C-alpha positions, -999 to +999 in steps of 0.1 A: +064+148+869+064+162+833+044+146+804+052+149+765+033+140+736+053+123+711+045+127+669+064+107+643+061+085+609+087+067+588+082+054+558+104+026+551+104-010+541+097-036+567+099-073+563+080-082+589+051-059+602+043-079+632+073-084+646+078-042+647+042-042+665+049-066+692+082-052+698+064-016+701+038-030+722+064-047+746+082-012+748+053+009+756+039-010+779+074-013+797+079+021+797+043+033+807+033+053+775+000+050+759-011+062+723-020+046+691+010+031+667+000+014+633+027-006+617+029-020+580+049-030+552+056+006+547+067+017+579+054+028+610+030+060+620+024+067+657+015+092+684+023+080+719+028+099+756+036+094+789+064+108+814+091+125+798+119+103+811+101+073+796+094+094+764+132+097+760+141+062+766+112+054+740+129+076+714+165+059+724+151+026+720+133+032+685+163+050+669+184+025+680+166+003+650+186+010+620+152+021+599+138+040+621+172+059+632+168+088+612+130+095+625+120+131+628+105+134+663+080+158+672+076+166+709+048+185+725+038+191+762+014+168+776-014+179+800+001+156+825-004+122+842-028+102+859-025+085+897-011+057+883+016+079+865+000+071+824-007+102+800-039+116+804-038+123+767-044+091+757-072+067+771-053+034+763-023+019+740-032+008+709-007-011+685-014-027+648-003-039+619-024-029+588-020-027+550-016+013+553+000+037+578-022+064+567-055+053+551-058+064+517-073+034+505-044+024+480-016+006+492-010-013+461-001+024+449+025+034+475+063+026+467+089+031+495+123+025+500+149+029+523+147+069+518+108+072+520+083+075+495+094+067+459+078+095+435+064+119+460+065+157+461+094+179+468+100+184+505+099+221+515+112+235+550+090+260+568+119+287+562+120+280+523+081+286+522+087+323+514+111+317+487+088+292+471+064+317+468+084+345+455+096+320+431+060+307+423+035+340+428+008+313+417+016+287+440-015+272+461-015+258+495-034+222+493-048+212+527-041+175+529-065+167+560-100+159+564-123+193+560-136+195+596-097+200+607-096+230+583-125+244+600-106+257+631-070+260+617-056+265+579-032+279+558-044+316+546-059+313+512-056+273+514-078+249+490-097+229+514-109+197+494-143+187+506-133+152+524-146+135+555-121+108+554-088+104+538-103+081+512-119+111+495-089+122+485-086+095+459-121+098+448-119+138+440-087+133+424-097+106+400-133+125+394-112+150+378-119+178+405-085+195+407-077+187+372-075+224+365-043+225+391-023+198+373+001+224+359+001+249+388+025+246+416+012+233+447+022+232+484+002+203+505+002+202+540-009+182+570-006+177+606+030+165+606+037+157+574+028+119+567-004+128+548+013+147+522+040+118+516+011+100+502-011+123+491+018+139+469+030+108+455-010+101+443-014+135+429+019+132+406+007+098+395-026+113+383-007+142+364+002+170+387+034+183+376+047+206+401+037+194+437+056+202+469+051+190+505+058+207+536+082+192+555+073+186+591+040+198+584+020+224+607+036+212+637+073+222+625+059+254+608+041+266+640+072+259+658+091+281+635+065+310+632+043+308+660+013+329+653+036+352+628+032+333+597+008+323+569-009+296+594-045+309+608-061+292+641-057+257+658-042+227+650-064+196+654-046+168+673-054+132+678-053+129+715-076+143+744-060+176+739-080+177+710-063+210+696-031+232+700-020+263+693+013+278+686+014+308+712-006+334+727-037+351+711-046+327+687-068+337+662-099+319+666-117+310+631-139+282+637-177+287+644-192+262+670-215+239+658-236+240+688-241+276+692-224+298+666-201+310+691-162+315+678-144+282+686-111+267+681-114+228+689-133+200+677-153+173+700-168+139+689-209+139+683-221+127+712-240+098+695-223+065+700-226+055+665-214+084+651-179+092+642-182+130+632-161+155+649-177+188+654-161+225+657-174+230+698-165+258+718-157+258+756-193+267+768-205+235+747-180+212+754-194+200+785-232+196+772-245+171+743-241+182+708-251+163+678-241+166+642-274+173+619-278+131+612-283+128+648-300+160+659-330+146+668-316+130+700-305+161+710-310+175+743 
């Protein structure tokens, strides 16, 4: 049977996030879907996977709830189902209610209404990017992901902040690291668009005057342009696939942490106490690779 992976988010006020959590947990268990779902008073953020028919039923049920009716659902092929008919791309189902659905560490700063984030950047669809560049030749691409994700794929010439976690963006912005860009046109981008919804709003609140965000993120851009646009390399995803590409002959821009060979995917540091992800080639994938903090236990 065919499997699919769904990626989506929706910023909308939710009066009872825990009730939404319980509904989502029951729905996914009933349909045999696995993945990760976060719910907060600001909305929902999820990536789930499973059998194609079950995914279609999930989308139908999700959009039957009025606040989620206009969710932009991103579909991609999964790697298959296990002997129990469950997605191989996710080890389990996790559904949680949290203060934020994307963790910038600033839940009190985020404002949402029925139309989404209040005061965020101007949405730019993938086919509008070249027009925006023509209008603003000094436009800079600003990566809204963690730095290691950009090591295997990024927009050509993009600014890649030195971040290990999403919380680091606020530290850099508040420290004035990018104050020289406050009057420069900036196009923020991330995997599916959700991080830029928040990042662009936080930047505008800190005095950045020309902030745009790539609508649908890298996923939508890659679907439209494949390997022929300004995107280079692979896209990090947060399931067991680790990375995805947008066509054959994808340029490999990463360098393996273990051996220095070209690499286009990330792999967790083998130390159980470490949460770092490392660029890893196929040859090093099945042998222990440790980050510098845990190199003494490498074999």
